All heavy atoms as TSV, in Angstrom:
chain	resi	resn	atom	element	x	y	z
A	1	TYR	N	N	-5.497	-6.325	-5.915
A	1	TYR	CA	C	-4.212	-6.045	-5.305
A	1	TYR	C	C	-4.408	-5.593	-3.861
A	1	TYR	O	O	-5.268	-4.756	-3.588
A	1	TYR	CB	C	-3.485	-4.959	-6.095
A	1	TYR	CG	C	-2.948	-5.452	-7.417
A	1	TYR	CD1	C	-3.756	-5.535	-8.543
A	1	TYR	CD2	C	-1.628	-5.842	-7.520
A	1	TYR	CE1	C	-3.256	-5.997	-9.745
A	1	TYR	CE2	C	-1.112	-6.299	-8.723
A	1	TYR	CZ	C	-1.936	-6.376	-9.833
A	1	TYR	OH	O	-1.431	-6.836	-11.009
A	2	SER	N	N	-3.565	-6.141	-2.968
A	2	SER	CA	C	-3.643	-5.768	-1.557
A	2	SER	C	C	-3.226	-4.306	-1.385
A	2	SER	O	O	-2.593	-3.710	-2.268
A	2	SER	CB	C	-2.723	-6.666	-0.723
A	2	SER	OG	O	-1.358	-6.382	-1.014
A	3	ASP	N	N	-3.566	-3.745	-0.230
A	3	ASP	CA	C	-3.152	-2.365	0.057
A	3	ASP	C	C	-1.636	-2.247	0.010
A	3	ASP	O	O	-1.103	-1.279	-0.533
A	3	ASP	CB	C	-3.663	-1.924	1.434
A	3	ASP	CG	C	-5.159	-1.675	1.446
A	3	ASP	OD1	O	-5.770	-1.555	0.357
A	3	ASP	OD2	O	-5.734	-1.598	2.549
A	4	ASP	N	N	-0.935	-3.235	0.566
A	4	ASP	CA	C	0.526	-3.205	0.545
A	4	ASP	C	C	1.054	-3.247	-0.882
A	4	ASP	O	O	2.007	-2.534	-1.216
A	4	ASP	CB	C	1.110	-4.386	1.331
A	4	ASP	CG	C	1.185	-4.124	2.829
A	4	ASP	OD1	O	0.740	-3.042	3.277
A	4	ASP	OD2	O	1.700	-5.004	3.541
A	5	ALA	N	N	0.463	-4.083	-1.720
A	5	ALA	CA	C	0.910	-4.174	-3.113
A	5	ALA	C	C	0.707	-2.840	-3.826
A	5	ALA	O	O	1.562	-2.399	-4.603
A	5	ALA	CB	C	0.173	-5.291	-3.840
A	6	GLN	N	N	-0.401	-2.176	-3.549
A	6	GLN	CA	C	-0.654	-0.873	-4.157
A	6	GLN	C	C	0.361	0.163	-3.686
A	6	GLN	O	O	0.851	0.969	-4.477
A	6	GLN	CB	C	-2.077	-0.408	-3.835
A	6	GLN	CG	C	-3.139	-1.266	-4.512
A	6	GLN	CD	C	-4.540	-0.856	-4.116
A	6	GLN	OE1	O	-4.879	0.312	-4.212
A	6	GLN	NE2	N	-5.332	-1.813	-3.678
A	7	ARG	N	N	0.702	0.112	-2.424
A	7	ARG	CA	C	1.712	1.033	-1.888
A	7	ARG	C	C	3.084	0.748	-2.490
A	7	ARG	O	O	3.845	1.665	-2.782
A	7	ARG	CB	C	1.755	0.936	-0.363
A	7	ARG	CG	C	0.470	1.462	0.276
A	7	ARG	CD	C	0.388	1.170	1.761
A	7	ARG	NE	N	1.431	1.860	2.500
A	7	ARG	CZ	C	1.860	1.494	3.701
A	7	ARG	NH1	N	1.341	0.432	4.297
A	7	ARG	NH2	N	2.798	2.173	4.313
A	8	LEU	N	N	3.396	-0.540	-2.690
A	8	LEU	CA	C	4.650	-0.933	-3.316
A	8	LEU	C	C	4.739	-0.379	-4.737
A	8	LEU	O	O	5.752	0.219	-5.123
A	8	LEU	CB	C	4.754	-2.464	-3.344
A	8	LEU	CG	C	5.931	-3.053	-4.104
A	8	LEU	CD1	C	7.205	-2.894	-3.297
A	8	LEU	CD2	C	5.676	-4.523	-4.403
A	9	VAL	N	N	3.681	-0.567	-5.510
A	9	VAL	CA	C	3.653	-0.097	-6.895
A	9	VAL	C	C	3.796	1.418	-6.942
A	9	VAL	O	O	4.572	1.960	-7.745
A	9	VAL	CB	C	2.364	-0.566	-7.615
A	9	VAL	CG1	C	2.184	0.137	-8.938
A	9	VAL	CG2	C	2.388	-2.084	-7.790
A	10	ARG	N	N	3.086	2.103	-6.095
A	10	ARG	CA	C	3.162	3.572	-6.092
A	10	ARG	C	C	4.582	4.042	-5.793
A	10	ARG	O	O	5.120	4.920	-6.459
A	10	ARG	CB	C	2.186	4.152	-5.077
A	10	ARG	CG	C	2.235	5.655	-5.037
A	10	ARG	CD	C	1.277	6.239	-4.050
A	10	ARG	NE	N	1.448	7.688	-4.030
A	10	ARG	CZ	C	0.515	8.519	-3.706
A	10	ARG	NH1	N	-0.675	8.092	-3.354
A	10	ARG	NH2	N	0.752	9.811	-3.697
A	11	ALA	N	N	5.208	3.463	-4.768
A	11	ALA	CA	C	6.574	3.849	-4.413
A	11	ALA	C	C	7.530	3.563	-5.557
A	11	ALA	O	O	8.399	4.387	-5.872
A	11	ALA	CB	C	7.012	3.119	-3.141
A	12	ALA	N	N	7.372	2.416	-6.199
A	12	ALA	CA	C	8.252	2.055	-7.319
A	12	ALA	C	C	8.107	3.057	-8.465
A	12	ALA	O	O	9.110	3.526	-9.019
A	12	ALA	CB	C	7.944	0.642	-7.796
A	13	ILE	N	N	6.879	3.394	-8.811
A	13	ILE	CA	C	6.647	4.356	-9.896
A	13	ILE	C	C	7.255	5.710	-9.528
A	13	ILE	O	O	7.928	6.340	-10.351
A	13	ILE	CB	C	5.148	4.472	-10.204
A	13	ILE	CG1	C	4.651	3.177	-10.859
A	13	ILE	CG2	C	4.863	5.672	-11.102
A	13	ILE	CD1	C	3.140	3.064	-10.977
A	14	GLU	N	N	7.025	6.159	-8.310
A	14	GLU	CA	C	7.567	7.450	-7.879
A	14	GLU	C	C	9.087	7.465	-7.906
A	14	GLU	O	O	9.696	8.512	-8.118
A	14	GLU	CB	C	7.060	7.798	-6.482
A	14	GLU	CG	C	5.590	8.166	-6.465
A	14	GLU	CD	C	5.034	8.403	-5.072
A	14	GLU	OE1	O	5.719	8.090	-4.063
A	14	GLU	OE2	O	3.896	8.897	-4.989
A	15	LEU	N	N	9.715	6.309	-7.700
A	15	LEU	CA	C	11.177	6.221	-7.709
A	15	LEU	C	C	11.743	5.989	-9.108
A	15	LEU	O	O	12.952	5.896	-9.278
A	15	LEU	CB	C	11.638	5.108	-6.761
A	15	LEU	CG	C	11.454	5.430	-5.281
A	15	LEU	CD1	C	11.616	4.174	-4.441
A	15	LEU	CD2	C	12.452	6.503	-4.854
A	16	GLY	N	N	10.875	5.870	-10.109
A	16	GLY	CA	C	11.336	5.700	-11.486
A	16	GLY	C	C	11.666	4.274	-11.865
A	16	GLY	O	O	12.377	4.029	-12.837
A	17	ILE	N	N	11.139	3.312	-11.121
A	17	ILE	CA	C	11.382	1.897	-11.395
A	17	ILE	C	C	10.325	1.399	-12.373
A	17	ILE	O	O	9.144	1.678	-12.216
A	17	ILE	CB	C	11.356	1.086	-10.079
A	17	ILE	CG1	C	12.531	1.544	-9.215
A	17	ILE	CG2	C	11.395	-0.409	-10.346
A	17	ILE	CD1	C	12.531	0.984	-7.826
A	18	HIS	N	N	10.782	0.676	-13.392
A	18	HIS	CA	C	9.850	0.126	-14.382
A	18	HIS	C	C	8.927	-0.855	-13.672
A	18	HIS	O	O	9.375	-1.755	-12.969
A	18	HIS	CB	C	10.611	-0.566	-15.504
A	18	HIS	CG	C	9.724	-1.079	-16.572
A	18	HIS	ND1	N	9.280	-2.375	-16.600
A	18	HIS	CD2	C	9.170	-0.470	-17.640
A	18	HIS	CE1	C	8.498	-2.544	-17.650
A	18	HIS	NE2	N	8.415	-1.400	-18.299
A	19	THR	N	N	7.632	-0.667	-13.867
A	19	THR	CA	C	6.628	-1.468	-13.173
A	19	THR	C	C	5.692	-2.122	-14.178
A	19	THR	O	O	5.172	-1.454	-15.063
A	19	THR	CB	C	5.800	-0.561	-12.231
A	19	THR	OG1	O	6.703	0.128	-11.363
A	19	THR	CG2	C	4.824	-1.355	-11.414
A	20	ARG	N	N	5.546	-3.435	-14.064
A	20	ARG	CA	C	4.619	-4.171	-14.936
A	20	ARG	C	C	3.657	-4.952	-14.051
A	20	ARG	O	O	4.070	-5.698	-13.171
A	20	ARG	CB	C	5.403	-5.119	-15.846
A	20	ARG	CG	C	4.540	-5.725	-16.949
A	20	ARG	CD	C	5.364	-6.537	-17.938
A	20	ARG	NE	N	5.661	-7.842	-17.355
A	20	ARG	CZ	C	6.882	-8.358	-17.220
A	20	ARG	NH1	N	7.937	-7.694	-17.616
A	20	ARG	NH2	N	7.055	-9.554	-16.697
A	21	LEU	N	N	2.383	-4.756	-14.283
A	21	LEU	CA	C	1.364	-5.444	-13.498
A	21	LEU	C	C	0.772	-6.588	-14.308
A	21	LEU	O	O	0.278	-6.376	-15.413
A	21	LEU	CB	C	0.256	-4.472	-13.096
A	21	LEU	CG	C	0.715	-3.238	-12.325
A	21	LEU	CD1	C	-0.455	-2.314	-12.070
A	21	LEU	CD2	C	1.390	-3.630	-11.031
A	22	GLU	N	N	0.857	-7.771	-13.763
A	22	GLU	CA	C	0.316	-8.974	-14.385
A	22	GLU	C	C	-0.801	-9.497	-13.477
A	22	GLU	O	O	-0.851	-9.154	-12.299
A	22	GLU	CB	C	1.410	-10.035	-14.525
A	22	GLU	CG	C	2.614	-9.603	-15.340
A	22	GLU	CD	C	2.332	-9.524	-16.815
A	22	GLU	OE1	O	1.374	-10.171	-17.271
A	22	GLU	OE2	O	3.077	-8.807	-17.519
A	23	PRO	N	N	-1.668	-10.357	-13.985
A	23	PRO	CA	C	-2.735	-10.901	-13.122
A	23	PRO	C	C	-2.206	-11.674	-11.906
A	23	PRO	O	O	-2.828	-11.659	-10.853
A	23	PRO	CB	C	-3.513	-11.830	-14.053
A	23	PRO	CG	C	-3.227	-11.325	-15.426
A	23	PRO	CD	C	-1.825	-10.774	-15.373
A	24	THR	N	N	-1.050	-12.312	-12.050
A	24	THR	CA	C	-0.543	-13.144	-10.956
A	24	THR	C	C	0.727	-12.617	-10.311
A	24	THR	O	O	1.245	-13.237	-9.383
A	24	THR	CB	C	-0.264	-14.573	-11.452
A	24	THR	OG1	O	0.710	-14.503	-12.504
A	24	THR	CG2	C	-1.541	-15.223	-11.955
A	25	GLU	N	N	1.262	-11.481	-10.796
A	25	GLU	CA	C	2.477	-10.952	-10.200
A	25	GLU	C	C	2.687	-9.483	-10.543
A	25	GLU	O	O	2.134	-8.969	-11.514
A	25	GLU	CB	C	3.702	-11.760	-10.619
A	25	GLU	CG	C	4.010	-11.699	-12.097
A	25	GLU	CD	C	5.151	-12.605	-12.521
A	25	GLU	OE1	O	5.713	-13.326	-11.678
A	25	GLU	OE2	O	5.486	-12.585	-13.706
A	26	ILE	N	N	3.500	-8.853	-9.721
A	26	ILE	CA	C	3.966	-7.495	-9.963
A	26	ILE	C	C	5.444	-7.633	-10.289
A	26	ILE	O	O	6.194	-8.263	-9.530
A	26	ILE	CB	C	3.798	-6.619	-8.704
A	26	ILE	CG1	C	2.329	-6.546	-8.300
A	26	ILE	CG2	C	4.385	-5.235	-8.932
A	26	ILE	CD1	C	2.108	-5.989	-6.903
A	27	VAL	N	N	5.872	-7.063	-11.401
A	27	VAL	CA	C	7.268	-7.157	-11.806
A	27	VAL	C	C	7.876	-5.758	-11.770
A	27	VAL	O	O	7.394	-4.850	-12.441
A	27	VAL	CB	C	7.402	-7.756	-13.225
A	27	VAL	CG1	C	8.864	-7.878	-13.609
A	27	VAL	CG2	C	6.697	-9.098	-13.311
A	28	LEU	N	N	8.909	-5.607	-10.964
A	28	LEU	CA	C	9.645	-4.353	-10.882
A	28	LEU	C	C	11.031	-4.588	-11.446
A	28	LEU	O	O	11.639	-5.627	-11.184
A	28	LEU	CB	C	9.763	-3.882	-9.429
A	28	LEU	CG	C	8.464	-3.732	-8.643
A	28	LEU	CD1	C	8.767	-3.261	-7.224
A	28	LEU	CD2	C	7.511	-2.780	-9.327
A	29	SER	N	N	11.531	-3.610	-12.218
A	29	SER	CA	C	12.864	-3.804	-12.785
A	29	SER	C	C	13.584	-2.483	-13.003
A	29	SER	O	O	12.978	-1.452	-13.273
A	29	SER	CB	C	12.786	-4.586	-14.098
A	29	SER	OG	O	12.013	-3.889	-15.050
A	30	VAL	N	N	14.901	-2.583	-12.864
A	30	VAL	CA	C	15.829	-1.510	-13.196
A	30	VAL	C	C	16.967	-2.183	-13.941
A	30	VAL	O	O	17.692	-2.992	-13.370
A	30	VAL	CB	C	16.366	-0.795	-11.932
A	30	VAL	CG1	C	17.428	0.215	-12.315
A	30	VAL	CG2	C	15.239	-0.130	-11.171
A	31	GLY	N	N	17.090	-1.900	-15.235
A	31	GLY	CA	C	18.114	-2.567	-16.030
A	31	GLY	C	C	17.918	-4.072	-16.010
A	31	GLY	O	O	16.821	-4.570	-16.261
A	32	ASP	N	N	18.963	-4.802	-15.636
A	32	ASP	CA	C	18.900	-6.266	-15.573
A	32	ASP	C	C	18.366	-6.783	-14.243
A	32	ASP	O	O	18.148	-7.977	-14.092
A	32	ASP	CB	C	20.295	-6.864	-15.808
A	32	ASP	CG	C	20.785	-6.646	-17.225
A	32	ASP	OD1	O	19.949	-6.428	-18.121
A	32	ASP	OD2	O	22.017	-6.685	-17.440
A	33	HIS	N	N	18.200	-5.905	-13.271
A	33	HIS	CA	C	17.722	-6.302	-11.945
A	33	HIS	C	C	16.202	-6.349	-11.965
A	33	HIS	O	O	15.542	-5.345	-12.207
A	33	HIS	CB	C	18.216	-5.292	-10.908
A	33	HIS	CG	C	17.804	-5.613	-9.517
A	33	HIS	ND1	N	18.163	-4.810	-8.466
A	33	HIS	CD2	C	17.075	-6.619	-8.976
A	33	HIS	CE1	C	17.660	-5.319	-7.339
A	33	HIS	NE2	N	16.991	-6.413	-7.638
A	34	GLN	N	N	15.647	-7.525	-11.712
A	34	GLN	CA	C	14.193	-7.709	-11.728
A	34	GLN	C	C	13.750	-8.438	-10.474
A	34	GLN	O	O	14.404	-9.375	-10.028
A	34	GLN	CB	C	13.797	-8.520	-12.964
A	34	GLN	CG	C	12.307	-8.780	-13.077
A	34	GLN	CD	C	11.959	-9.455	-14.386
A	34	GLN	OE1	O	12.258	-8.939	-15.443
A	34	GLN	NE2	N	11.340	-10.611	-14.298
A	35	GLU	N	N	12.652	-7.978	-9.900
A	35	GLU	CA	C	12.055	-8.611	-8.726
A	35	GLU	C	C	10.571	-8.805	-8.998
A	35	GLU	O	O	9.943	-7.958	-9.637
A	35	GLU	CB	C	12.222	-7.730	-7.483
A	35	GLU	CG	C	13.652	-7.413	-7.110
A	35	GLU	CD	C	14.390	-8.580	-6.476
A	35	GLU	OE1	O	13.718	-9.481	-5.920
A	35	GLU	OE2	O	15.625	-8.579	-6.524
A	36	THR	N	N	10.019	-9.909	-8.502
A	36	THR	CA	C	8.580	-10.145	-8.654
A	36	THR	C	C	7.940	-10.279	-7.280
A	36	THR	O	O	8.560	-10.770	-6.333
A	36	THR	CB	C	8.289	-11.419	-9.481
A	36	THR	OG1	O	8.886	-12.536	-8.828
A	36	THR	CG2	C	8.820	-11.305	-10.888
A	37	TYR	N	N	6.691	-9.827	-7.207
A	37	TYR	CA	C	5.939	-9.853	-5.962
A	37	TYR	C	C	4.528	-10.349	-6.239
A	37	TYR	O	O	4.013	-10.178	-7.346
A	37	TYR	CB	C	5.871	-8.446	-5.346
A	37	TYR	CG	C	7.241	-7.898	-5.019
A	37	TYR	CD1	C	7.922	-7.105	-5.931
A	37	TYR	CD2	C	7.848	-8.196	-3.815
A	37	TYR	CE1	C	9.188	-6.612	-5.647
A	37	TYR	CE2	C	9.107	-7.714	-3.510
A	37	TYR	CZ	C	9.773	-6.924	-4.435
A	37	TYR	OH	O	11.031	-6.445	-4.146
A	38	GLN	N	N	3.902	-10.891	-5.222
A	38	GLN	CA	C	2.528	-11.364	-5.333
A	38	GLN	C	C	1.569	-10.183	-5.172
A	38	GLN	O	O	1.767	-9.351	-4.289
A	38	GLN	CB	C	2.232	-12.419	-4.273
A	38	GLN	CG	C	3.067	-13.674	-4.414
A	38	GLN	CD	C	2.859	-14.336	-5.757
A	38	GLN	OE1	O	1.732	-14.552	-6.179
A	38	GLN	NE2	N	3.951	-14.633	-6.449
A	39	PRO	N	N	0.531	-10.102	-6.003
A	39	PRO	CA	C	-0.404	-8.982	-5.892
A	39	PRO	C	C	-1.214	-8.977	-4.594
A	39	PRO	O	O	-1.728	-7.939	-4.206
A	39	PRO	CB	C	-1.320	-9.124	-7.100
A	39	PRO	CG	C	-1.074	-10.453	-7.676
A	39	PRO	CD	C	0.224	-10.969	-7.138
A	40	ASP	N	N	-1.286	-10.114	-3.918
A	40	ASP	CA	C	-2.007	-10.152	-2.642
A	40	ASP	C	C	-1.045	-10.165	-1.459
A	40	ASP	O	O	-1.429	-10.467	-0.337
A	40	ASP	CB	C	-2.939	-11.362	-2.582
A	40	ASP	CG	C	-2.188	-12.682	-2.736
A	40	ASP	OD1	O	-0.968	-12.664	-3.048
A	40	ASP	OD2	O	-2.804	-13.738	-2.549
A	41	GLY	N	N	0.222	-9.810	-1.735
A	41	GLY	CA	C	1.259	-9.883	-0.717
A	41	GLY	C	C	1.152	-8.849	0.384
A	41	GLY	O	O	0.527	-7.803	0.224
A	42	GLN	N	N	1.764	-9.192	1.503
A	42	GLN	CA	C	1.921	-8.289	2.636
A	42	GLN	C	C	3.427	-8.055	2.783
A	42	GLN	O	O	4.206	-8.999	2.729
A	42	GLN	CB	C	1.349	-8.919	3.911
A	42	GLN	CG	C	-0.115	-9.308	3.803
A	42	GLN	CD	C	-1.029	-8.117	3.574
A	42	GLN	OE1	O	-0.937	-7.119	4.265
A	42	GLN	NE2	N	-1.897	-8.217	2.586
A	43	PHE	N	N	3.823	-6.811	2.974
A	43	PHE	CA	C	5.238	-6.476	3.006
A	43	PHE	C	C	5.584	-5.743	4.301
A	43	PHE	O	O	4.726	-5.130	4.926
A	43	PHE	CB	C	5.592	-5.601	1.796
A	43	PHE	CG	C	5.174	-6.220	0.493
A	43	PHE	CD1	C	3.997	-5.829	-0.124
A	43	PHE	CD2	C	5.915	-7.223	-0.094
A	43	PHE	CE1	C	3.587	-6.408	-1.317
A	43	PHE	CE2	C	5.514	-7.814	-1.279
A	43	PHE	CZ	C	4.348	-7.402	-1.888
A	44	ASP	N	N	6.854	-5.813	4.670
A	44	ASP	CA	C	7.334	-5.131	5.875
A	44	ASP	C	C	7.656	-3.680	5.525
A	44	ASP	O	O	8.744	-3.372	5.067
A	44	ASP	CB	C	8.569	-5.834	6.433
A	44	ASP	CG	C	9.132	-5.125	7.655
A	44	ASP	OD1	O	8.456	-4.225	8.201
A	44	ASP	OD2	O	10.257	-5.467	8.059
A	45	PHE	N	N	6.685	-2.823	5.718
A	45	PHE	CA	C	6.859	-1.401	5.443
A	45	PHE	C	C	7.107	-0.629	6.734
A	45	PHE	O	O	6.672	0.505	6.885
A	45	PHE	CB	C	5.626	-0.836	4.735
A	45	PHE	CG	C	5.452	-1.291	3.320
A	45	PHE	CD1	C	4.188	-1.351	2.758
A	45	PHE	CD2	C	6.516	-1.651	2.523
A	45	PHE	CE1	C	3.991	-1.746	1.441
A	45	PHE	CE2	C	6.349	-2.059	1.210
A	45	PHE	CZ	C	5.086	-2.106	0.673
A	46	SER	N	N	7.808	-1.238	7.689
A	46	SER	CA	C	8.050	-0.573	8.969
A	46	SER	C	C	8.790	0.754	8.777
A	46	SER	O	O	8.622	1.673	9.564
A	46	SER	CB	C	8.815	-1.487	9.920
A	46	SER	OG	O	10.032	-1.916	9.337
A	47	LYS	N	N	9.589	0.861	7.713
A	47	LYS	CA	C	10.288	2.116	7.405
A	47	LYS	C	C	9.636	2.820	6.216
A	47	LYS	O	O	10.186	3.775	5.691
A	47	LYS	CB	C	11.757	1.844	7.116
A	47	LYS	CG	C	12.505	1.329	8.326
A	47	LYS	CD	C	13.952	1.133	8.028
A	47	LYS	CE	C	14.678	0.618	9.259
A	47	LYS	NZ	N	16.096	0.384	9.004
A	48	GLY	N	N	8.505	2.312	5.779
A	48	GLY	CA	C	7.775	2.912	4.675
A	48	GLY	C	C	8.048	2.202	3.361
A	48	GLY	O	O	9.094	1.565	3.191
A	49	PRO	N	N	7.103	2.289	2.422
A	49	PRO	CA	C	7.265	1.598	1.145
A	49	PRO	C	C	8.437	2.121	0.315
A	49	PRO	O	O	9.105	1.367	-0.378
A	49	PRO	CB	C	5.931	1.812	0.429
A	49	PRO	CG	C	5.234	2.887	1.168
A	49	PRO	CD	C	5.808	2.940	2.539
A	50	ARG	N	N	8.710	3.416	0.410
A	50	ARG	CA	C	9.833	3.992	-0.350
A	50	ARG	C	C	11.158	3.361	0.089
A	50	ARG	O	O	11.969	2.962	-0.739
A	50	ARG	CB	C	9.847	5.507	-0.146
A	50	ARG	CG	C	10.970	6.207	-0.866
A	50	ARG	CD	C	10.958	7.701	-0.539
A	50	ARG	NE	N	12.115	8.367	-1.078
A	50	ARG	CZ	C	12.160	8.930	-2.267
A	50	ARG	NH1	N	11.103	8.912	-3.047
A	50	ARG	NH2	N	13.261	9.510	-2.688
A	51	GLU	N	N	11.370	3.268	1.401
A	51	GLU	CA	C	12.603	2.658	1.912
A	51	GLU	C	C	12.668	1.178	1.564
A	51	GLU	O	O	13.743	0.657	1.272
A	51	GLU	CB	C	12.724	2.873	3.422
A	51	GLU	CG	C	13.075	4.290	3.798
A	51	GLU	CD	C	14.368	4.786	3.151
A	51	GLU	OE1	O	15.378	4.059	3.191
A	51	GLU	OE2	O	14.351	5.901	2.600
A	52	PHE	N	N	11.522	0.496	1.596
A	52	PHE	CA	C	11.476	-0.912	1.213
A	52	PHE	C	C	11.989	-1.086	-0.215
A	52	PHE	O	O	12.846	-1.928	-0.491
A	52	PHE	CB	C	10.038	-1.425	1.332
A	52	PHE	CG	C	9.853	-2.867	0.916
A	52	PHE	CD1	C	10.011	-3.889	1.828
A	52	PHE	CD2	C	9.516	-3.190	-0.395
A	52	PHE	CE1	C	9.834	-5.225	1.447
A	52	PHE	CE2	C	9.345	-4.514	-0.782
A	52	PHE	CZ	C	9.509	-5.534	0.146
A	53	VAL	N	N	11.473	-0.263	-1.125
A	53	VAL	CA	C	11.859	-0.363	-2.533
A	53	VAL	C	C	13.333	0.011	-2.714
A	53	VAL	O	O	14.064	-0.655	-3.445
A	53	VAL	CB	C	10.948	0.502	-3.428
A	53	VAL	CG1	C	11.452	0.529	-4.863
A	53	VAL	CG2	C	9.518	-0.008	-3.378
A	54	LEU	N	N	13.789	1.060	-2.040
A	54	LEU	CA	C	15.198	1.463	-2.166
A	54	LEU	C	C	16.146	0.404	-1.614
A	54	LEU	O	O	17.260	0.250	-2.118
A	54	LEU	CB	C	15.439	2.802	-1.467
A	54	LEU	CG	C	14.900	4.019	-2.211
A	54	LEU	CD1	C	15.032	5.267	-1.351
A	54	LEU	CD2	C	15.595	4.208	-3.549
A	55	ASN	N	N	15.714	-0.349	-0.598
A	55	ASN	CA	C	16.556	-1.434	-0.085
A	55	ASN	C	C	16.686	-2.557	-1.108
A	55	ASN	O	O	17.732	-3.186	-1.206
A	55	ASN	CB	C	15.999	-1.974	1.230
A	55	ASN	CG	C	16.291	-1.053	2.391
A	55	ASN	OD1	O	17.257	-0.306	2.383
A	55	ASN	ND2	N	15.446	-1.104	3.394
A	56	VAL	N	N	15.620	-2.811	-1.849
A	56	VAL	CA	C	15.643	-3.875	-2.857
A	56	VAL	C	C	16.355	-3.385	-4.133
A	56	VAL	O	O	17.061	-4.146	-4.784
A	56	VAL	CB	C	14.211	-4.348	-3.186
A	56	VAL	CG1	C	14.223	-5.384	-4.299
A	56	VAL	CG2	C	13.547	-4.923	-1.942
A	57	PHE	N	N	16.156	-2.121	-4.463
A	57	PHE	CA	C	16.738	-1.525	-5.669
A	57	PHE	C	C	17.619	-0.330	-5.292
A	57	PHE	O	O	17.240	0.824	-5.520
A	57	PHE	CB	C	15.635	-1.046	-6.625
A	57	PHE	CG	C	14.875	-2.136	-7.298
A	57	PHE	CD1	C	13.666	-2.572	-6.784
A	57	PHE	CD2	C	15.355	-2.735	-8.449
A	57	PHE	CE1	C	12.946	-3.582	-7.399
A	57	PHE	CE2	C	14.653	-3.749	-9.076
A	57	PHE	CZ	C	13.451	-4.175	-8.553
A	58	PRO	N	N	18.802	-0.579	-4.719
A	58	PRO	CA	C	19.655	0.553	-4.339
A	58	PRO	C	C	20.053	1.417	-5.538
A	58	PRO	O	O	20.313	2.603	-5.396
A	58	PRO	CB	C	20.871	-0.104	-3.688
A	58	PRO	CG	C	20.825	-1.535	-4.092
A	58	PRO	CD	C	19.401	-1.860	-4.407
A	59	GLU	N	N	20.053	0.820	-6.732
A	59	GLU	CA	C	20.396	1.584	-7.926
A	59	GLU	C	C	19.369	2.684	-8.218
A	59	GLU	O	O	19.664	3.643	-8.903
A	59	GLU	CB	C	20.570	0.676	-9.137
A	59	GLU	CG	C	19.376	-0.185	-9.493
A	59	GLU	CD	C	19.356	-1.566	-8.843
A	59	GLU	OE1	O	19.383	-1.646	-7.603
A	59	GLU	OE2	O	19.287	-2.553	-9.579
A	60	ALA	N	N	18.173	2.573	-7.675
A	60	ALA	CA	C	17.147	3.599	-7.872
A	60	ALA	C	C	17.508	4.893	-7.141
A	60	ALA	O	O	17.004	5.957	-7.493
A	60	ALA	CB	C	15.791	3.099	-7.412
A	61	GLN	N	N	18.379	4.803	-6.142
A	61	GLN	CA	C	18.808	6.011	-5.442
A	61	GLN	C	C	19.485	6.984	-6.420
A	61	GLN	O	O	19.326	8.181	-6.301
A	61	GLN	CB	C	19.776	5.654	-4.300
A	61	GLN	CG	C	20.154	6.835	-3.435
A	61	GLN	CD	C	18.978	7.401	-2.676
A	61	GLN	OE1	O	18.154	6.667	-2.120
A	61	GLN	NE2	N	18.855	8.703	-2.640
A	62	ALA	N	N	20.180	6.447	-7.412
A	62	ALA	CA	C	20.849	7.296	-8.404
A	62	ALA	C	C	19.832	8.123	-9.179
A	62	ALA	O	O	20.107	9.268	-9.548
A	62	ALA	CB	C	21.679	6.442	-9.366
A	63	PHE	N	N	18.641	7.570	-9.439
A	63	PHE	CA	C	17.607	8.325	-10.144
A	63	PHE	C	C	17.234	9.562	-9.338
A	63	PHE	O	O	16.982	10.616	-9.894
A	63	PHE	CB	C	16.329	7.493	-10.348
A	63	PHE	CG	C	16.500	6.236	-11.142
A	63	PHE	CD1	C	15.644	5.174	-10.939
A	63	PHE	CD2	C	17.489	6.095	-12.095
A	63	PHE	CE1	C	15.760	4.004	-11.672
A	63	PHE	CE2	C	17.625	4.932	-12.825
A	63	PHE	CZ	C	16.759	3.888	-12.616
A	64	GLN	N	N	17.177	9.412	-8.017
A	64	GLN	CA	C	16.775	10.516	-7.157
A	64	GLN	C	C	17.844	11.595	-7.111
A	64	GLN	O	O	17.571	12.778	-7.048
A	64	GLN	CB	C	16.473	10.011	-5.740
A	64	GLN	CG	C	15.440	8.908	-5.701
A	64	GLN	CD	C	14.193	9.219	-6.489
A	64	GLN	OE1	O	13.512	10.187	-6.202
A	64	GLN	NE2	N	13.911	8.423	-7.499
A	65	GLU	N	N	19.116	11.179	-7.146
A	65	GLU	CA	C	20.221	12.122	-7.088
A	65	GLU	C	C	20.350	12.934	-8.372
A	65	GLU	O	O	20.851	14.047	-8.355
A	65	GLU	CB	C	21.512	11.381	-6.777
A	65	GLU	CG	C	21.491	10.779	-5.382
A	65	GLU	CD	C	22.601	9.779	-5.129
A	65	GLU	OE1	O	23.412	9.529	-6.049
A	65	GLU	OE2	O	22.646	9.243	-4.010
A	66	GLU	N	N	19.886	12.381	-9.498
A	66	GLU	CA	C	19.961	13.075	-10.773
A	66	GLU	C	C	18.956	14.212	-10.862
A	66	GLU	O	O	19.129	15.123	-11.656
A	66	GLU	CB	C	19.717	12.103	-11.930
A	66	GLU	CG	C	20.821	11.090	-12.103
A	66	GLU	CD	C	20.474	10.017	-13.123
A	66	GLU	OE1	O	19.388	10.101	-13.735
A	66	GLU	OE2	O	21.285	9.118	-13.296
A	67	GLN	N	N	17.884	14.156	-10.088
A	67	GLN	CA	C	16.818	15.162	-10.203
A	67	GLN	C	C	17.183	16.456	-9.547
A	67	GLN	O	O	17.872	16.637	-8.674
A	67	GLN	CB	C	15.521	14.636	-9.594
A	67	GLN	CG	C	14.997	13.480	-10.368
A	67	GLN	CD	C	13.685	12.937	-9.776
A	67	GLN	OE1	O	13.121	13.484	-8.845
A	67	GLN	NE2	N	13.209	11.844	-10.331
């Protein structure tokens, strides 16, 4: 897994997003919303991996507000 992919997974786990690691893909999901990423991918983390994940999964913001 690329450094970016590892940062993506960490941010997703910290935000409470279900994370499944497969040999050929990373699967993130919240309810019926599912996104897949390449394990060797490079991502635009200009605002950080947490913001990247929250932009893709805005519903994860509710998890943060509940805490």
